[in-house]
Rosetta silent file (secondary structure, phi, psi, omega in degrees, C-alpha in Angstrom):
SEQUENCE: XXXXXXXXXXXXXXXXXXXXXXXXXXXXXXXXXXXXXXXXXXXXXXXXXXXXXXXXXXXXXXXXXXXXXXXXXXXXXXXXXXXXXXXXXXXXXXXXXXXXXXXXXXXXXXXXXXXXXXXXXXXXXXXXXXXXXXXXXXXXXXXXXXXXXXXXXXXXX
SCORE:     score description
SCORE:     0.000 S_00000001
   1 L     0.000  149.214 -175.634   21.334  -12.371  -10.727 S_00000001
   2 L   -77.511  161.170  177.722   19.233  -11.274   -7.751 S_00000001
   3 L   -72.964  137.941  177.786   18.707   -7.711   -6.580 S_00000001
   4 L   -60.980  142.922  178.869   21.064   -6.652   -3.778 S_00000001
   5 E  -140.452  132.359  177.121   19.422   -6.664   -0.360 S_00000001
   6 E   -78.094  138.289  179.984   20.728   -5.380    2.936 S_00000001
   7 L   -64.058  147.140  174.813   20.545   -7.893    5.762 S_00000001
   8 L   -62.916  158.305  177.311   17.986   -7.288    8.486 S_00000001
   9 L   -56.951  139.463 -175.656   19.314   -5.929   11.784 S_00000001
  10 L   -73.054  132.256  176.702   21.029   -8.704   13.703 S_00000001
  11 L  -122.010  127.664  179.338   19.048  -10.216   16.577 S_00000001
  12 L   -75.042  175.591 -176.065   20.747  -12.589   18.998 S_00000001
  13 H   -64.165  -38.366  179.652   19.216  -15.834   20.262 S_00000001
  14 H   -69.959  -43.419  176.973   17.808  -14.332   23.488 S_00000001
  15 H   -61.598  -38.729  178.910   16.367  -11.341   21.621 S_00000001
  16 H   -65.336  -43.207  179.218   14.835  -13.683   19.052 S_00000001
  17 H   -62.171  -48.122 -179.558   13.241  -15.811   21.777 S_00000001
  18 H   -64.339  -39.691  178.244   11.813  -12.783   23.598 S_00000001
  19 H   -64.365  -43.397  179.975   10.577  -11.253   20.341 S_00000001
  20 H   -65.207  -37.547  176.158    8.876  -14.469   19.292 S_00000001
  21 H   -64.452  -40.498  177.996    7.189  -14.762   22.683 S_00000001
  22 H   -64.559  -42.620 -179.996    5.942  -11.171   22.363 S_00000001
  23 H   -68.446  -32.997  174.987    4.617  -11.818   18.854 S_00000001
  24 H   -65.446  -41.210  178.165    2.925  -14.991   20.066 S_00000001
  25 H   -63.838  -32.237  177.703    1.280  -12.956   22.850 S_00000001
  26 H   -66.365  -32.807 -178.312    0.032  -10.475   20.230 S_00000001
  27 H   -74.222  -23.740 -168.229   -1.697  -13.358   18.418 S_00000001
  28 H   -76.679  -36.500 -173.797   -3.574  -14.717   21.459 S_00000001
  29 H   -57.212  -40.000 -179.136   -6.265  -12.136   22.490 S_00000001
  30 H   -61.370  -53.891  177.787   -8.397  -12.609   19.365 S_00000001
  31 H   -60.480  -32.790  177.805   -8.728  -16.396   19.589 S_00000001
  32 H   -65.260  -44.594  177.089   -9.393  -16.072   23.349 S_00000001
  33 H   -61.476  -40.350  177.306  -12.263  -13.634   22.667 S_00000001
  34 H   -62.123  -42.871  179.497  -13.621  -16.012   20.033 S_00000001
  35 H   -63.825  -41.627  178.176  -13.487  -18.925   22.483 S_00000001
  36 H   -63.614  -43.272 -179.692  -15.269  -16.863   25.141 S_00000001
  37 H   -62.542  -38.093 -177.358  -17.955  -15.813   22.640 S_00000001
  38 H   -76.968  -27.768 -177.614  -18.556  -19.431   21.584 S_00000001
  39 H  -102.405    3.843 -178.014  -18.669  -20.840   25.122 S_00000001
  40 L   -63.422  142.190  175.194  -20.597  -17.951   26.677 S_00000001
  41 L   -53.749  135.360  178.602  -23.743  -18.824   28.556 S_00000001
  42 L   -71.963   -6.806  178.332  -26.739  -18.520   26.283 S_00000001
  43 L   -75.744  -16.197  178.302  -28.480  -16.714   29.150 S_00000001
  44 L   -73.114  166.172 -177.442  -26.446  -13.621   28.292 S_00000001
  45 L   -72.511  153.353  176.601  -27.825  -11.044   25.895 S_00000001
  46 H   -61.845  -29.318  178.257  -27.337  -11.421   22.138 S_00000001
  47 H   -62.545  -41.277  177.845  -25.529   -8.066   22.161 S_00000001
  48 H   -62.375  -45.577 -179.280  -22.824   -9.539   24.421 S_00000001
  49 H   -60.294  -52.520 -177.015  -22.459  -12.578   22.179 S_00000001
  50 H   -67.176  -34.228  176.489  -22.242  -10.607   18.922 S_00000001
  51 H   -63.932  -46.536  177.400  -19.955   -7.998   20.493 S_00000001
  52 H   -65.434  -38.843  179.394  -17.515  -10.657   21.699 S_00000001
  53 H   -64.654  -47.495  179.448  -17.741  -12.489   18.395 S_00000001
  54 H   -64.223  -43.023  177.895  -17.068   -9.346   16.330 S_00000001
  55 H   -63.150  -39.910  178.945  -14.263   -8.282   18.690 S_00000001
  56 H   -65.132  -42.152  179.089  -12.748  -11.744   18.568 S_00000001
  57 H   -65.228  -46.400 -179.825  -12.798  -11.866   14.774 S_00000001
  58 H   -62.406  -47.335 -179.449  -11.305   -8.357   14.477 S_00000001
  59 H   -65.201  -33.981  177.834   -8.636   -9.012   17.121 S_00000001
  60 H   -65.611  -46.358 -179.160   -7.775  -12.355   15.503 S_00000001
  61 H   -62.340  -50.139 -177.336   -7.281  -10.769   12.083 S_00000001
  62 H   -68.676  -49.851 -176.710   -5.224   -7.833   13.400 S_00000001
  63 H   -63.565  -45.188  179.820   -3.302   -9.732   16.088 S_00000001
  64 H   -67.521  -36.808  176.993   -2.422  -12.715   13.946 S_00000001
  65 H   -59.911  -51.229  178.771   -1.441  -10.386   11.091 S_00000001
  66 H   -65.728  -41.244 -178.860    0.965   -8.399   13.285 S_00000001
  67 H   -62.666  -45.457  179.551    2.191  -11.493   15.074 S_00000001
  68 H   -66.406  -41.326  177.792    2.993  -13.398   11.894 S_00000001
  69 H   -59.534  -48.967 -179.708    4.660  -10.337   10.355 S_00000001
  70 H   -62.769  -42.258  178.658    6.859   -9.837   13.427 S_00000001
  71 H   -59.132  -42.911 -179.223    7.693  -13.536   13.658 S_00000001
  72 H   -66.952  -36.114  177.798    8.783  -13.499    9.994 S_00000001
  73 H   -63.746  -44.082  179.095   10.999  -10.417   10.520 S_00000001
  74 H   -63.663  -44.226  179.368   12.782  -12.141   13.409 S_00000001
  75 H   -61.848  -43.301  179.803   13.188  -15.347   11.379 S_00000001
  76 H   -64.630  -39.935  178.384   14.536  -13.408    8.400 S_00000001
  77 H   -61.129  -46.573  179.614   17.009  -11.542   10.617 S_00000001
  78 H   -64.354  -40.765  179.451   18.340  -14.781   12.094 S_00000001
  79 H   -64.220  -44.108  178.607   18.539  -16.411    8.620 S_00000001
  80 H   -60.481  -44.603 -179.742   20.420  -13.405    7.199 S_00000001
  81 H   -62.216  -42.990  178.889   22.915  -13.449   10.074 S_00000001
  82 H   -64.321  -43.054 -178.624   23.535  -17.193    9.644 S_00000001
  83 H   -62.447  -45.372 -179.330   23.945  -16.850    5.881 S_00000001
  84 H   -68.666  -33.235 -179.908   26.445  -13.997    6.184 S_00000001
  85 H   -73.613  -28.157 -179.163   28.418  -15.749    8.915 S_00000001
  86 H   -93.499  -40.522 -173.390   28.729  -18.964    6.890 S_00000001
  87 H  -113.384   -2.898 -175.788   28.921  -17.794    3.270 S_00000001
  88 E   -72.016  145.313  175.298   29.796  -14.110    3.575 S_00000001
  89 E  -119.035  148.318  178.687   33.008  -12.688    2.155 S_00000001
  90 E   -66.191  141.471 -177.848   34.718   -9.488    3.219 S_00000001
  91 E  -146.306  168.975  174.442   34.062   -6.591    0.862 S_00000001
  92 E  -112.724  138.819  177.504   34.502   -2.843    0.499 S_00000001
  93 E  -118.492  105.667  179.346   31.569   -0.449    0.189 S_00000001
  94 E   -88.333  130.849  179.099   32.569    2.846   -1.402 S_00000001
  95 E   -78.311  120.693  178.439   30.164    5.710   -0.805 S_00000001
  96 E   -94.953  -40.503 -177.192   29.167    7.222   -4.150 S_00000001
  97 E  -142.424  145.535  176.331   26.394    9.587   -3.036 S_00000001
  98 E  -126.880  132.564  177.314   25.080   10.902    0.273 S_00000001
  99 E  -138.376  153.459  175.709   21.618   12.395    0.751 S_00000001
 100 E   -69.125  137.783  177.379   19.553   13.354    3.778 S_00000001
 101 E  -112.226  114.956 -175.971   17.040   10.701    4.754 S_00000001
 102 L  -105.650    1.123 -177.744   13.965   12.213    6.376 S_00000001
 103 L   -76.778  149.533  175.832   11.730    9.133    6.474 S_00000001
 104 L    75.871 -168.519 -177.421   10.674    7.474    9.693 S_00000001
 105 L   -85.613  -19.878 -176.756   11.460    8.555   13.217 S_00000001
 106 L  -112.344   92.286  177.281   15.232    8.489   12.850 S_00000001
 107 L   -65.550  149.304 -179.051   16.460   10.977   10.268 S_00000001
 108 E  -163.297 -144.808 -179.354   19.869   10.132    8.940 S_00000001
 109 E  -119.084  136.758  172.739   21.808    9.738    5.727 S_00000001
 110 E   -98.404  124.128 -176.361   20.896    7.702    2.693 S_00000001
 111 E  -109.975  134.186  171.626   24.040    6.261    1.130 S_00000001
 112 E  -103.524  120.805 -171.187   24.415    4.990   -2.413 S_00000001
 113 E  -115.804  151.046  167.162   27.243    2.442   -2.338 S_00000001
 114 E  -110.957  115.904 -175.521   29.413    0.537   -4.788 S_00000001
 115 E  -106.247  126.449 -178.113   30.182   -2.803   -3.162 S_00000001
 116 E  -138.800  154.062  178.759   33.113   -4.847   -4.430 S_00000001
 117 E   177.554  179.863 -178.783   35.117   -7.811   -3.262 S_00000001
 118 L   -75.794  139.858  172.882   36.449  -11.218   -4.227 S_00000001
 119 L    90.889    3.272  177.219   34.083  -13.837   -5.613 S_00000001
 120 L  -153.959  156.977  178.419   31.260  -11.622   -6.888 S_00000001
 121 L   -74.668  142.715  177.464   30.615   -8.922   -9.464 S_00000001
 122 L   -59.527  139.181  178.066   30.686   -5.339   -8.222 S_00000001
 123 E  -141.749  165.595  178.723   27.195   -3.967   -7.587 S_00000001
 124 E  -113.316  145.703 -179.278   25.527   -0.826   -6.300 S_00000001
 125 E  -152.222  164.631  178.334   23.064   -0.623   -3.424 S_00000001
 126 E  -114.296  148.859  175.197   21.433    1.860   -1.074 S_00000001
 127 E  -149.929  163.776  177.851   21.406    1.924    2.716 S_00000001
 128 E  -119.301  134.374  179.787   20.445    4.326    5.488 S_00000001
 129 E  -133.325  159.943  175.332   22.766    5.228    8.350 S_00000001
 130 L   -65.860  154.621  178.448   22.718    7.621   11.289 S_00000001
 131 L   -55.278  132.442  178.349   24.275   11.043   10.716 S_00000001
 132 L  -154.880  123.541 -178.490   28.058   10.823   10.791 S_00000001
 133 L   -62.991  -17.932  179.839   30.449   13.470    9.413 S_00000001
 134 L   -79.787  -12.085 -179.058   32.785   10.705    8.181 S_00000001
 135 L   -87.337   89.327 -178.422   30.155    9.407    5.731 S_00000001
 136 L  -129.392  157.109  176.988   31.120   11.374    2.644 S_00000001
 137 L   -55.032  135.259 -179.271   31.452   10.428   -1.029 S_00000001
 138 L    99.178  -20.827  178.297   34.672    8.491   -1.572 S_00000001
 139 L   -68.444  148.808 -178.892   34.807    7.013    1.946 S_00000001
 140 E  -116.659  129.305  179.105   35.150    3.230    2.091 S_00000001
 141 E  -111.323  151.754  175.480   33.263    1.104    4.606 S_00000001
 142 E   -79.142  143.787 -179.688   33.805   -2.524    5.524 S_00000001
 143 E  -144.165  164.863  172.475   31.056   -4.903    4.428 S_00000001
 144 E  -126.974  134.176 -175.757   30.203   -8.593    4.285 S_00000001
 145 E  -131.035  137.491  169.036   28.487  -10.008    1.189 S_00000001
 146 E   -88.345  109.650 -173.899   26.932  -13.357    0.351 S_00000001
 147 L   -62.913  -23.425 -176.146   28.170  -13.713   -3.257 S_00000001
 148 L   -70.717  -49.316 -177.066   25.331  -16.028   -4.300 S_00000001
 149 L  -118.175   10.638  177.204   22.386  -13.695   -3.729 S_00000001
 150 L    59.317   34.102  170.191   24.158  -10.371   -3.009 S_00000001
 151 E   -74.307  132.898 -177.076   22.878  -10.148    0.557 S_00000001
 152 E  -137.897  158.961  174.557   25.078   -7.589    2.302 S_00000001
 153 E  -142.122  133.538  176.841   25.721   -5.980    5.646 S_00000001
 154 E   -86.161  120.676 -175.866   27.798   -2.894    6.333 S_00000001
 155 L  -100.953  -19.646 -179.389   30.082   -3.737    9.254 S_00000001
 156 L   -99.143  139.297  177.674   32.126   -0.544    9.465 S_00000001
 157 L    64.942    0.000    0.000   30.809    2.724   10.952 S_00000001
């Protein structure tokens, strides 16, 4: 059986379109610099040519890397949302342990959950949530789970 995985944050169709356009724009400067370097008048200095060529190669590697990564995150988010909406079953997520989560820019709580419901074996998983006094061991949250690959999303709180 696969390892439980929390679904990516849900992105709607307009957000997905705008995000993909932004990631496409991130990819473009490098190839444009490369095209300029290759079509540049040979009357210009070799320093200009090599500078544009090096900048174009660097910007292409970095820009395309970030652009493809972002595009894949958006695609994965949309795929997760579709999978949970079509194959997801309602489940309960009982909080077993709560710990402070200090990673990243948004400190919060790291929750260790036991997720159970009809059509799949009970499993345990971790998630991070914003600080909330109601998130204590023993509390039960609503969740949706894809029983086939244990993709889950916490829908309550």
